[in-house]
N, C-alpha and C positions, 0 to 999 in steps of 0.2 A: 613307122618309126624311120625307116630308110628314106622314104619320100620326103618327110619333113627335115630330116638331117641333111639330106642333099641340098635342099633349098636354103637351109641355114648356112651351109658351108660353101655355097656356090661361088661367092666372091673370092674366098681363099683358094678354091680350086682354080678359078680363072687366073689368079695371081701366081700361084705356086705349082700348079699342075702335079706332075708325078712326084715331086719332092714331098708330097703329103703321104706317100706310100699307101698304107691300108685305107686311109681316109679318101684318097683319090679313087681307089677301086670302089669304095662304097658309093661315092658320088656318081661315078660312071654308071654303075648298076642301077642305082635308084632313079636316075633320069630316064630309065627305060620303063618305069612304072607310069601308067597313064593316069590322068586326073580322074577318069571314071573309076578305075580300080581303087584309087585312094579314097574317093567319095564313098564307094561301096564298103570299104573297110571301116570308115568312120561311122556309117549307118549301123554296121554290125556291132561295133563296140558300144554305140549309144544304146542299142537294144539290150545289152547285158549289163550296162552300168547300174540300172535300178536293182535287178535281182542280186548282183554281186554286192552292192552296197547294203542291201537288206541283210544278207548273210553275215557280212563283216560287222555290221552295226549291232547285231544280236550277241556279240561276243566281246569280252574285255579286250582281247587281242587274239590274233591267229599267227601261227608261225608256219612258214613254208620254206623249203630249201632256197638258198640264195644262188646255188649253182648245181649243175648236174654232176659235179665231182669236186675233188679238192682243188684249191686255188693253185695256179701254176707258180712255180718257184721264180724268183727274180722280179724285176720291176718292168719288164717289157709288156706285160699284159695283166689285166685284172681277171681275165677269164671270160667265159661265155656269158653273155647277158641274157640268154634265152629265158631264164627264170624271172628276170625283172621286167621283161617286155610287156607281159599282160597288165601289170600294175601301171606301168608308164602309159600304155595305150588307154587304160581306163581313166587316167587322170587322177588316180588316188595317191595319197602320200604313202610311201613305203620306205623303210630303212633297211639296208643290208648291213649286217654286222658279222664280224668274225671274232668272237670273243675268246677263242682258245685254240691252242695247238697242242696236240697230244705228244707224248714222248716219241712216238713213231713218226712224227713229222706231218701227220695228216691235219691240214688246216681246213676247218669247216665253218660254215656260216649260215645265217638264216635271214629271211625277209620278214618283216612285220608290217603288212599292209593294213590300211584303215580306210574309212570312208572319206570322201572329199571334205576338206576343211578340218580334218581331225589331226593336224600335224603334231600338236602337243601330246595327243594320246599315243601317237606312234613313238615319239621320243620317250615317253614314260614307259611304255611296254619294253622298248629296247633297253632302257636303263635297268629295269627289273630283271630282264633276261640276262643281261651282261653280268649282273651280280650273282645270279643263281645257277646259270647253266654250266659254267666252266667246271664245276665239281662233277659233272655228269658226262664229260667228253667221251670217255671210253664207252659208256653205254650208248651214247648218241651216234658214235662213229664206229660201227662194227669193223670197217676196213682197217682200223688202226689196231685192232686187237692182235 
């Protein structure tokens, strides 16, 4: 993800340098990743695409956490993307949704990944979950109790 992101943002980095703040740091670090290491990571992910697709395909939808904790307050960050990275690397459609916030202020969300080419199914699952999950926020988020 960093390797590809750095190459995508390379021109902006050359143009704006340190004014890109965190993005500039990401680009600098990512250019230290060798092409061989990147190719090995792609081979690894290709090896798990089939089995992970078979698992997801056997279910109407699956829900996995969107983040390792509650979303940060404010607009400066959407939080840690660690839970989204596997789906991105596998090239599968996934939607992150944050349908509710409890009275205690805990904002939670989920990912609903699907197999390649099943974008409509992802949106359908997210729509169903958005309508039915908010009523169960307190049960789904024990930290909010």
